[in-house]
C-alpha positions in Angstrom: 49.7 95.2 150.2 48.7 98.7 151.3 47.7 101.4 148.8 48.4 105.0 149.9 45.8 107.6 148.8 47.0 111.1 148.2 46.2 114.2 146.2 48.3 115.8 143.4 47.3 119.4 143.9 47.1 121.8 141.0 49.6 124.7 141.1 47.0 127.2 142.0 45.4 125.1 144.8 45.4 126.6 148.3 46.0 123.2 149.9 49.2 122.1 148.2 51.0 121.4 151.4 48.4 118.8 152.5 48.4 115.7 150.3 45.5 114.2 152.3 43.2 117.2 152.1 39.7 115.8 151.2 37.7 118.8 150.1 39.4 120.3 147.0 38.8 119.1 143.5 42.4 118.2 142.6 43.2 114.7 141.2 43.7 111.7 143.6 46.5 109.3 143.0 47.5 105.9 144.5 50.9 104.7 145.6 52.0 101.2 146.6 54.9 98.8 146.8 53.8 95.8 144.8 55.5 92.5 144.1 55.5 91.3 140.5 52.5 93.3 139.3 51.5 96.8 138.3 48.1 98.5 137.9 47.6 99.7 134.3 44.7 99.9 131.9 42.2 99.4 134.7 43.6 96.0 136.0 46.6 94.3 137.5 49.2 92.9 135.1 52.3 90.9 135.7 55.7 92.6 135.4 58.8 90.9 133.9 60.6 90.9 137.3 59.2 89.3 140.4 60.5 92.0 142.7 58.9 94.7 144.8 58.6 98.0 142.9 57.1 101.3 143.9 54.1 102.1 141.7 52.0 105.2 141.3 48.9 105.7 139.2 45.9 108.0 138.9 42.6 107.0 140.5 40.8 109.2 137.8 38.8 110.5 140.7 38.6 113.7 142.8 36.1 112.4 145.4 38.1 111.2 148.4 35.5 108.7 149.6 35.2 107.0 146.2 39.0 106.8 145.8 39.4 105.3 149.3 36.8 102.5 148.4 38.5 101.8 145.1 41.9 101.5 146.9 40.6 99.0 149.4 39.0 96.9 146.7 42.2 97.0 144.6 44.1 95.8 147.7 41.8 92.8 148.1 42.0 92.0 144.4 45.8 92.2 144.4 46.1 89.9 147.5 43.7 87.4 145.9 45.7 87.4 142.7 49.0 86.9 144.6 47.6 84.0 146.6 46.0 82.4 143.6 42.4 82.7 144.8 41.4 84.5 141.6 42.8 85.2 138.2 42.5 88.5 136.4 41.8 88.4 132.7 44.3 90.7 131.0 41.6 92.4 128.9 39.1 92.9 131.8 37.2 96.2 131.3 36.6 98.7 134.1 33.1 100.0 134.4 34.4 103.4 133.3 36.0 102.0 130.2 32.9 100.0 129.2 30.7 103.0 129.6 33.0 105.2 127.5 33.2 102.5 124.8 29.4 102.2 124.8 28.8 106.0 124.6 31.4 106.3 121.8 29.6 103.7 119.8 26.2 105.4 120.4 27.5 108.7 119.2 28.8 107.3 115.9 26.0 104.8 115.3 23.6 105.2 112.3 19.9 104.5 112.8 17.8 102.4 110.5 16.7 105.7 108.9 20.3 106.5 108.0 20.8 109.1 110.7 22.8 109.3 113.9 21.0 109.2 117.3 19.6 112.5 118.6 21.5 114.4 121.2 18.7 114.0 123.6 18.9 110.2 123.2 22.7 110.3 124.0 22.0 112.5 127.0 19.5 110.0 128.4 22.1 107.2 128.1 24.8 109.4 129.7 22.4 110.2 132.6 21.6 106.5 133.1 25.2 105.3 133.0 26.3 108.2 135.3 24.0 106.7 137.9 25.4 103.2 137.3 28.9 104.5 137.7 28.0 106.3 140.9 26.4 103.2 142.3 29.5 101.1 141.4 31.8 103.7 143.1 29.7 103.5 146.2 29.9 99.7 146.2 33.6 99.6 145.4 33.0 97.9 142.1 35.8 98.7 139.6 35.5 96.0 136.9 32.5 95.4 134.7 32.7 91.6 135.2 32.1 92.1 139.0 28.6 93.4 138.3 26.1 90.5 138.7 22.3 90.3 138.7 22.3 90.6 142.5 24.1 94.0 142.3 21.7 95.2 139.6 18.6 94.2 141.6 20.0 95.9 144.7 20.7 99.0 142.6 17.2 98.9 141.1 15.6 99.3 144.6 17.1 102.7 145.0 16.3 104.1 141.5 14.9 107.6 142.0 12.7 107.6 138.9 9.1 108.9 139.3 6.8 106.7 137.2 6.7 103.1 136.1 6.9 104.3 132.5 10.1 106.3 133.3 11.5 103.3 135.3 10.8 101.0 132.3 12.7 103.3 130.0 15.5 103.6 132.5 15.8 99.8 132.7 15.7 99.5 128.9 18.8 101.7 128.7 20.5 99.7 131.4 19.7 96.5 129.4 20.9 98.1 126.2 24.3 98.9 127.8 24.9 95.4 129.2 23.7 93.8 125.9 26.3 95.8 124.1 29.0 94.8 126.6 28.0 91.1 126.3 27.9 91.1 122.5 31.3 92.8 122.3 32.9 90.2 124.6 33.4 92.4 127.6 31.5 90.1 129.9 30.7 86.4 129.6 27.0 86.7 130.6 24.5 89.5 130.6 23.3 90.1 134.2 20.7 92.7 133.1 18.9 90.0 131.0 17.6 88.5 134.3 16.1 91.7 135.6 12.3 91.5 136.0 10.2 93.6 133.7 8.4 96.7 134.9 4.7 96.8 134.4 3.6 100.1 133.0 0.0 101.2 133.9 -1.3 103.1 130.9 -2.6 106.0 133.0 0.9 106.8 134.2 2.3 107.3 130.7 -0.7 108.6 128.8 -2.9 111.2 130.4 -4.2 114.7 129.7 -2.9 117.6 131.7 -5.7 119.0 133.9 -6.7 122.6 133.2 -5.1 123.8 136.4 -1.8 121.9 135.6 -1.7 123.5 132.1 -2.2 126.9 133.5 0.5 126.3 136.1 2.9 125.3 133.3 2.2 128.5 131.3 2.5 130.6 134.5 5.8 129.0 135.4 7.5 130.1 132.2 7.7 133.6 133.5 9.2 132.4 136.8 12.2 130.7 135.2 15.6 132.2 134.6 15.3 132.2 130.8 15.7 135.3 128.7 12.5 137.1 127.7 13.0 135.9 124.1 13.2 132.3 125.2 10.2 132.7 127.5 8.1 134.0 124.6 9.4 131.1 122.4 8.6 128.4 125.0 5.2 129.9 125.6 4.3 129.8 121.9 5.8 126.3 121.6 3.8 124.9 124.5 0.6 126.3 123.1 1.4 125.1 119.6 1.7 121.5 120.9 -1.4 121.8 123.1 -3.7 123.2 120.3 -2.3 121.4 117.3 -1.3 118.0 118.7 2.2 118.2 117.1 5.0 116.2 118.6 8.0 118.3 119.9 10.2 117.6 116.9 7.4 118.6 114.4 6.6 121.7 116.4 10.2 122.8 116.8 10.9 122.2 113.1 7.7 123.9 111.9 8.6 126.3 109.1 6.9 129.5 108.4 5.7 128.1 105.0 3.9 125.4 106.9 1.7 127.9 108.8 -1.1 128.7 106.4 -3.5 131.6 106.7 -6.7 132.1 104.8 -8.7 135.1 106.2 -9.0 134.5 109.9 -8.3 130.7 109.6 -4.9 129.4 110.5 -3.7 125.8 110.0 -0.5 123.8 110.2 0.2 121.8 107.1 3.3 119.5 107.1 4.6 116.0 106.8 5.7 114.4 110.1 9.4 114.1 110.7 9.0 110.6 112.3 6.6 108.9 109.9 6.2 111.2 106.9 2.4 111.2 107.5 0.6 114.3 106.3 -1.0 116.7 108.9 -3.4 119.5 108.1 -4.8 120.9 111.3 -6.7 124.0 112.0 -5.4 126.0 115.0 -7.0 128.9 117.0 -6.5 132.3 115.3 -5.0 133.8 118.4 -2.3 131.1 118.3 -1.5 131.8 114.7 -1.0 135.4 115.5 1.2 134.6 118.5 3.4 132.4 116.3 3.9 135.2 113.8 5.3 137.3 116.7 8.0 134.7 117.7 11.5 136.0 117.3 14.1 133.5 115.8 17.5 133.9 114.3 16.5 131.7 111.3 13.9 133.5 109.2 12.7 130.2 107.7 11.5 128.6 111.0 9.6 129.7 114.1 11.9 127.9 116.6 14.6 125.8 114.9 18.0 127.4 114.2 18.4 125.1 111.2 22.0 124.3 112.3 21.3 120.8 113.6 19.6 117.8 112.2 15.8 117.6 112.8 16.4 114.8 115.2 18.7 116.9 117.3 16.5 120.0 117.2 14.3 119.2 120.2 17.2 118.6 122.6 17.6 122.2 123.6 13.8 122.6 124.1 13.6 119.4 126.2 16.0 121.0 128.7 13.9 124.2 128.8 10.7 122.2 129.2 12.2 120.2 132.1 13.0 123.6 133.8 9.4 124.8 133.3 7.7 121.6 134.5 9.9 121.7 137.6 9.1 125.3 138.3 5.4 124.5 137.9 5.5 121.5 140.2 3.8 119.4 137.5 5.0 115.9 136.5 5.1 115.8 132.7 6.9 116.3 129.5 6.4 117.8 126.0 4.4 114.7 125.0 1.7 115.5 127.6 0.6 118.4 125.5 0.0 116.0 122.6 -1.8 113.6 124.9 -4.0 116.5 126.1 -4.9 117.5 122.6 -5.9 113.9 121.6 -7.8 113.1 124.8 -9.8 116.4 124.9 -10.9 115.8 121.3 -12.1 112.3 122.1 -13.9 113.4 125.2 -15.6 116.0 123.1 -17.0 113.1 120.9 -14.7 113.5 117.9 -14.3 110.2 116.0 -11.1 108.4 116.7 -10.2 108.2 113.0 -10.3 112.0 112.8 -8.0 112.1 115.8 -5.7 109.6 114.1 -5.4 111.9 111.1 -4.9 115.0 113.4 -2.1 113.3 115.3 -0.5 112.0 112.1 -0.5 108.4 113.2 0.3 106.1 110.3 -2.3 103.5 111.5 -5.5 103.6 113.5 -4.1 100.8 115.7 -1.5 103.2 117.1 -4.2 105.7 118.1 -6.4 103.1 119.6 -3.4 101.6 121.6 -2.9 104.9 123.5 -6.3 106.6 123.5 -9.1 104.0 123.0 -10.5 104.3 126.5 -11.4 108.0 125.9 -13.2 107.2 122.6 -16.6 108.3 123.8 -18.1 108.4 120.3 -17.3 104.7 119.8 -18.6 103.9 123.3 -21.9 105.7 122.4 -22.3 103.6 119.3 -21.5 100.4 121.1 -24.0 101.3 123.9 -26.7 102.0 121.3 -26.0 98.7 119.5 -26.1 96.7 122.8 -29.3 98.4 124.0 -30.9 97.7 120.6 -29.9 94.0 120.7 -31.1 93.6 124.3 -34.4 95.4 123.6 -35.2 92.9 120.7 -35.1 90.1 123.2 
């Protein structure tokens, strides 16, 4: 069986006369004379009559190369089915169908805290699965069941993810997708369950920005294509995180009532969005003055519009941050400003319990997990104790 690949050009396309033109964006369709089967719902199904019929269907693609690979794969699958080499399950899901079902479920899911996932979380899942779909298209994989652990391991070798921490997060989203598909009966086994874990070196995920890196980030804000208003907002937001230790969601949702001023002393006083832990941190006076100059459409907040949920509020600023870090040539994210705040305090000899309260961690164990190696005050105490014990002998 041979599948003909052709374009169905839009009415306003300049290449309507050529059905095999490869460079426009019009939809690509398939046509074939098939015996006793038709392609529908992402798979071959038997027809009532065992006769040759002409069948046409959309490839749901506008990339000619991808459509060609899909056509050749469907030809092989059809011939195998006709010869009895393989059997096609009537409810077999295509990769596209499975991805769409997973994302639909994510968008409507309710978290343990009774809220839906943040837009940025959905965006990260979409980005990950776009890459999976792209890989499947390149390999000619149409059906979800045809993805095995060998294909995933091969795909893993070409992931273009910078750090081990980012790769670990990427793989976690891949595993989340295949676990969903397995638990919902789309595949008999979960191939992602056999992927080797990714060892994360702490220094890759938790580090302070160097002084020169921080200055480059600030300087890069003016080099982006943002509006002047957004440049001022991002500059104030970056500095707020760096000098208060607030996470992005807490910084974005900071209300004007939560900035307290007594004389020349400014402080941020709030309960964390994530844990509800209380924070009461002094910030530099110049930063307090800069925050008061920030222009925002909502008079209650410095940055947040108030039109979304608090969980969704950081999504817009995440995108702006990515633009700034790229312009600065610095690898990092919003959380690196929080890391910088904590690490610099510890390097200055501040007690780790004080840092715990400043960060709003609900337990000291969390602070120690990420920052214990910079706890110079604790190291000094331990050195003194050890030296004393050794001197006694």
